[in-house]
MARFITOR-511474 format. One record per residue: residue in three letters; x, y, z of N, C-alpha, C in turn. Coordinates in steps of 0.05 Angstrom, whole numbers, plus 32768, in hexadecimal, padded with zeros to 4 digits. Atoms other than C-alpha are relative to their C-alpha. Example, Ala and Ser with C-alpha at 12.3 -4.5 7.8 and 13.67 -1.06 7.14 Angstrom:
% residues 2
ala80127FE8800080F67FA6809C801280188000ser7FF07FE87FFF81117FEB808F7FF18016800E
% end
This chain:
% residues 236
pro800180047FE47BBE7CFC7726801C7FFC800Casp7FE780047FF27BF57CF7775A80087FE28000gln7FFC801D80007BED7CAB77597FE87FF27FF4ile8016800E800C7BC17C75773B7FE87FFF8013phe80157FFE7FEC7B997C6E777B800E8000801Bpro801B7FF57FFF7B807C8477AD7FFE801A7FF0ser80057FE880107B607CBF778A800C8019800Dthr7FF77FE67FF67B7B7D0677907FEC800C8013ala80157FF57FEE7B387D1977AF80027FF5801Ccys7FFD800B7FE57B447CE977E98018800C800Eleu7FE87FF47FF47B897D0677F57FFA801D8009ile80077FE47FF97B6D7D4D77F57FED80008018gln801280027FE97B357D387825800F7FFC801Aala7FEF80057FE97B6A7D1F7855800F80198008gln7FF17FE77FFA7B937D5F784F7FEF8016800Bleu80127FEC7FF67B567D89785D7FF67FF8801Cglu8009800B7FE67B4A7D5E789C7FE180018002ala801D800080017B017D5878877FF67FE58009asp800C80197FF97AD27D2478A27FFB7FEE7FE7pro8005801180187AC47CE778757FE9800C7FEFleu80147FF480137A9E7D00783880037FF47FE5thr7FFE8009801C7A927CF377EE8019800D7FF4ala7FE87FF6800D7AD57CF977CA80087FEE7FE9phe7FF8801080177AE87CE37784800C80127FEBasp7FF47FF280167B107CF877477FEE7FFE7FE7val800E8000801A7AF07D0A7704801680027FEBgln7FEB800080147B1D7CF876CA7FF580097FE5ala80097FF5801A7B0B7D257690801480147FF5val7FE97FEF80087B4E7D4A76887FF7801D7FFEcys80067FE380027B427D91766D7FE380068004ser801C7FFC7FFA7AF77D8876757FF97FFB801Dgly8004800A7FE57B007D7176BD7FF180128013phe800D7FEE7FED7AEA7DAF76E27FE280037FF9val801C7FFE80097AAA7DB776B97FF17FE68007tyr800C80197FF97A9B7D6D76C17FFB7FFE801Egly800380017FE37AA77D71770C7FEA8013800Aleu80157FEC7FF87A7B7DAF77127FE47FF57FFCval801B800A80077A407D8F76EF7FF97FE78011val800580187FEF7A487D4D77167FF98009801Dala80057FF67FE47A4B7D7377597FE5800D8001asp801A7FF480007A0E7D9C77467FEA7FEB8001ala80148015800079E77D5D77377FFE7FF2801Bmet8000800D7FE679FB7D3E77797FF380118015ile800D7FED7FED79E57D7C779F7FE280017FFBarg801C7FFF800779A37D7F77797FF17FE68009ser800C801A7FF879977D35778A7FFB7FFF801Egly800280017FE3799D7D4477D480157FF0800Dmet7FEB80107FF579D87D1777DD801580108010asn7FED7FEE7FF37A067D5177F07FF5801C8001gln80077FE47FFD79FD7D987807801580137FF5arg7FEA7FEF800A7A417DB477F380147FEE7FF2ala7FEC800E800E7A787DA077C4801880127FFAleu7FE87FF380087AC07DB477B880097FF47FE6val7FF8800A801B7AD27DAD776E801B800C7FFAile7FE47FF780057B1C7DB1775D80087FF77FE4gly7FF3800780197B3D7DB47719801E80048003ala7FE37FFE7FFC7B887DA6771E800F7FEE7FEDglu7FEF801080127BBE7D8D76EF801D80068004leu7FE37FFD80017C097D8276EE800A7FF57FE5phe7FF98009801B7C147D7D76A4801E7FFE7FFBser7FE3800180047C5E7D8976AB800B7FE48004arg7FF7801B7FFC7C637D4076C17FFF7FEF7FE7ile8005801280177C4B7D25767E8007800E7FE6leu7FF87FF280187C6A7D57764D801B7FF77FF6asp7FE68005800C7CA27D45761D800C801B7FF9trp7FF47FE680037CCF7D817622800F80047FE6asn7FF47FFE801B7CEC7D7175DD7FEA80047FEBasp80167FFC80137CA77D7775BD7FF5801C8003arg80087FE47FFE7C9D7DC175B07FE380057FF8thr801C7FFC80087C577DB675957FED7FFD8018thr801180037FE87C3E7DA575DC800C800D8019cys7FF57FF87FE67C6F7DB876137FFE801E8005val80027FE27FFC7C697E0476077FE480098005leu801C7FF97FFE7C1D7E02760C7FF47FFD801Bphe800E80087FE77C0E7DE3764F800D800A8019gly7FF67FF67FE67C157DF976977FF47FEF8017asp800B800C7FE97C097DDF76DD7FEE8014800Fgly80117FED7FF27BD07DFC77067FEA7FF18010ala8016800B7FF07B967DF277367FEC80168006gly80157FEE7FF97B537E1377437FE97FF1800Cala8016800E7FF27B167E03776D7FE880138004ala80197FF17FFB7ACE7E18777A7FF07FF08014val8012800D7FED7A9C7E0977B27FE480047FF6leu801D800080077A547DF877A07FF07FFB8019glu801180047FE87A1C7DFC77D37FE280007FF7ala801C8001800679D27DEB77D27FF3801C8005ser800C7FE57FFE79A77E2977C67FE47FFE7FF5gly801B7FFF800A795F7E3B77B97FFE80097FE4glu7FFF7FF7801B79737E5B777880167FF17FF1pro7FEB8010800E79987E327743801780127FF7gly7FE87FF2800A79DF7E48773480087FF67FE5leu7FFA800D801979E97E1776FC7FE67FFE7FF0leu80197FFD800F79B47E2776C87FFC7FE97FECala80018015801479C47DF27693801C7FF67FFAser7FE5800B800579FD7DC4767F7FFE7FE97FECglu7FFD801780127A167D8F7650801B7FF48003leu7FE7800F7FFF7A4C7D5A765680007FEC7FE9lys7FFF801280167A637D32761A801D7FF47FFEala7FE6800D80057A9B7D0276057FFE7FF07FE6asp7FFE800F80187AB17CE175C4801A7FF18000gly7FE8800F7FFD7AE37CAA75D1800D7FF87FE5ser7FF48007801A7AEE7C9E7586801680147FF9gln7FEC7FEC80057B187CDE7588801680008016ser7FED80017FE97B447CC875C3801D80057FF7gly7FE57FFE80097B837CC77599800A801C7FFAval7FF67FE680087B857D117588800D800F8017leu7FF47FF37FE97B997D2575CF80017FEB8017cys7FFF80167FED7BB37CF075FF801D7FFD800Bthr7FE7800A7FF57BEA7CD3762A7FFC7FE28001ala8007801C80047BEA7C8B7614800F7FEC8012gly7FF080127FEF7C1E7C6F76447FF07FF68018arg800D800C7FE87C0A7C42767F80157FF1800Fval7FEE800F7FEE7C2B7C1F76B97FF67FE38001ala8007801C7FFE7C2C7BD376B680197FF08009gln7FEA80107FF57C577BA276DE801880118008gly7FEA7FEF7FF77C7F7BDB76FA800F80107FEBlys7FF37FF280167C917BF876B67FEC80117FF1val80107FEF80117C777C2F768A7FFE7FF47FE4glu8004800A801B7C597C1476497FF380157FEFgly800B7FEC80127C4A7C3F760D800D801B8004his7FF47FE57FFF7C5A7C8976027FF7800E8019pro80087FF57FE67C5C7CAB76477FF9801E7FFFphe80047FE380017C547CF3762E7FE680077FF1leu80177FF5800E7C1A7D1D7615800580027FE2thr7FFF7FFC801D7C0D7D1B75CA7FE7800E7FF7met80187FF080097BDE7D4975A4800180057FE2asp80047FF8801C7BC47D52755E7FF3801B8000gly800A7FE47FFC7BBE7D9E75617FE980087FEDpro80157FF980127B947DA975227FE57FF28006ala8018800F7FFA7B637D7275357FF3800A801Aval800B7FF57FE77B5C7D8D757C7FF2801B7FFBphe800C7FE680067B4F7DD375617FE47FFC7FF4lys80198004800E7B187DBB75337FEA7FF48012leu8013800D7FEE7AF77D8E75667FF780138016ala80077FEE7FEA7AFA7DC1759E7FED80167FF8val80117FEB80097ADB7DF975767FE47FF67FF9asn801A800A80087AA47DCE75597FEF7FF78018val8010800B7FEA7A8F7DAA75997FF880158015leu80077FEC7FEC7A937DE675C87FED80157FF5gly80147FED800C7A6F7E1475977FE47FF58001ala801A800D80007A367DE375907FF57FFC801Dser800880057FE47A357DD375DB7FF6801A800Dala80087FE67FF57A317E1D75EF7FE480087FF7leu801A7FF8800B79F67E2A75C17FEA7FEE800Blys801480137FF679D27DEB75D97FF98007801Dval80057FFA7FE379DA7DFE76237FF2801B8003leu800F7FE67FFF79C47E4676167FE37FFC7FF9thr801B8006800879867E2C75F27FF17FF28017glu800D800F7FEA79777DFC762C7FF980138017ala80057FED7FEB797B7E37765C7FED80167FF7gly80117FEC800B794F7E62762F800D801B7FFDleu7FF17FE8800379857E957623800D80017FE4ser7FF27FFC801979A67EB275E5801D80068006ala7FE47FF97FFD79F07EBE75DA8003801D8009ala7FFE7FE47FF879E37F0875E27FFB8005801Dgln80067FFD7FE379CA7EFC762980167FF48011leu7FEA800B7FF17A0A7ED9763D801380168008asp7FEE7FEB7FF77A367F067668801D7FF97FFCtrp7FE4800980027A767EDD766880037FE47FF5leu7FF9801A800A7A937EA37642801C7FF98009ile7FE680097FF67ACC7E7C766380057FE47FF5pro7FF9801A800B7AE47E447635801A7FF5800Dhis7FE6800B7FF97B1D7E147645801680107FF3gln7FEA7FEF800A7B5D7E3C763D80157FF07FF1ala7FED801080107B7E7E137606801480127FF1asn7FF07FEC800D7B987E4A75D97FEE80167FF5val80107FE980087B827E8E75C07FF07FFB7FE7arg800F800680197B6E7E75757B7FE77FF18005ile801880107FF97B3F7E4275987FEB8011800Fleu80127FEF7FF17B227E7475C97FF080137FEEasn800C7FED80127B147EA875937FEC7FF37FEDala8012800F80137AF67E7475647FE77FF7800Eile801880097FF17AC77E5A759A7FED80188004ala80107FE87FFC7AB07EA175AB7FF180087FE7lys800C7FF980197AA27EAE75627FEA7FED7FF9arg8014801580077A7D7E6C75597FE680048012val80177FFC7FEE7A507E7B75967FF2801A7FFBgly800C7FE680047A457EC37582800480138017val7FF97FEF7FE97A667EE375BF801880117FF9pro7FE87FEE80067A947F2075B680177FF98012glu7FE880087FF17ADB7F1475CC8003800E801Bglu7FFE7FF27FE77AD57F4976027FEF7FF48016lys8010800E7FEC7AA27F1C7625800B7FE48006met7FF3801A7FFB7AD27EE17625801880058013val7FEA7FFF7FEE7B037ED6765E80177FEF7FF6ala7FE9800F800A7B497EC27646801780048013thr7FE97FFF7FEE7B837EB1767480177FEE7FF6val7FEC8013800A7BAB7E827648801B800E7FFEasp7FE77FF180027BE07EB97641800E8001801Barg7FF480007FE67BEB7EB6768C80097FE5800Ahis7FFC801B7FF47BE77E6C769C80077FEA7FEDgly7FFE801580137BED7E46765C7FE77FEE8002asn801680137FFE7BBF7E0A765480047FEF8019thr7FFD800F7FE67BB67DEF769B7FEB7FEB8002ser8013801680017B837DBB76867FE880058013ala80187FFD7FEF7B4D7DB176BC800180198011ala7FFD7FE87FF07B687DED76E27FF9801A7FF1ser80027FE8800F7B5F7E1E76A97FE680108004val801A7FF37FFD7B157E2D76B27FFD800D801Cpro80027FF37FE67B167E3976FE801480178003leu7FED7FEA7FFF7B557E6476F67FF680197FF2ala800B7FEA800F7B347E8F76C27FE8800C800Eleu80187FF77FF17AF37E9376EA800980118018asp7FF67FF27FE87B1A7EA87729800A801C7FF8leu7FF47FE680087B3F7EDF77047FEA80147FF9ala80167FEE80097AFF7EFC76E57FEE80098018val800F7FF87FE87ADC7EFC7729801080148010arg7FEF7FEF7FF07B177F1B774D8003801C7FF4asp7FFC7FE6800C7B207F53771A7FE6800F7FFBgly80197FF280007AD67F64771D7FF07FFE7FE6arg800F800380197AC17F5076D77FE67FF08004ile801780107FFB7A927F1A76EE7FF2800A801Alys800F7FF47FE97A5B7F36771C7FE87FEE8006ser8017800F7FF77A237F1877437FE880037FEEgly80188000801179E67F05771980067FFC7FE3gln7FF98003801C7A0D7F0076D880007FE27FF7thr7FFF801B800B7A0A7EC376AA801C7FFA7FF6val7FE5800780077A4C7E9E76A080007FE47FF4met7FFD801A800D7A5A7E647670801C7FF68004leu7FE6800E7FFD7A927E35768580017FE97FECgln7FFE801680147AAC7E047650801B7FF28003gly7FE8801080007ADE7DCC765180017FEE7FE8val7FFC801280167AFB7DA27619801B7FF48002gly7FE6800C7FFD7B337D70761980017FE27FF8gly7FFB801B80077B4E7D2A76137FE97FEE8007gly801680137FFB7B1C7CF2760E7FF37FF57FE7phe80017FE380007B037D1575E47FE880088012thr80157FF87FEE7AD97D38761A7FFA801E7FFDtrp80067FE380007AB47D7A761D7FE680048011gly80187FFA7FF07A7F7D9D76467FFC801E8003ser80077FE47FFC7A5C7DDF76537FEE80028019ala80107FFB7FE97A3E7DFB76937FF8801D8001leu800A7FE57FFF7A137E3A76947FF88007801Dleu80047FF97FE47A157E5D76D87FF2801B8002arg80097FE57FF779EF7E9676F9801280068018trp7FEC7FFB7FEC7A277EB577227FF4800D8019
% end
């Protein structure tokens, strides 16, 4: 976030010159956009809201140690957004959100501000092999669970858009789910790992270039620090 509080959502609401409305941040790092999408969908289904603007944005350059080549070359800054609206036909067919705090140390920024000083390590740290193993296992299982919940098979999925961590993780997830690589959207070569922004950036690219078409099924997946992960199956 730009600051500890108020939330970034409140600052954006002011910049948009919108009337007072529901505005809050969702802290799930690389899973943030998927978390936000599912939360917004639930609020719309409940009748509390009719429309929602979900934003995934990160400035990872602020927390990277430029002397640590195991992390600084992987991440990028970015932002993406989507608007959800109440409809007679469901756009979000099935979803799952999960977290396992016992794995918080594999990907984190442990520093904090106290008494006007930074305490602890202020930069991002990552156990790459552990992240790879966790990401592939949890996202593979999550995708299959959500497909089953929606009554669909992997063969019926038109597009898979996982969090854009790195190509090895993307390919391993596609293999685990049983989706051919040509049905997976990959943009990590363009943007790097932009955390919560990676999924909306990839979604936007695939919509703009015509790959994703109306009526197709699209699986969005996020995974990141926490350890958090989630899947959302959409009818576009």
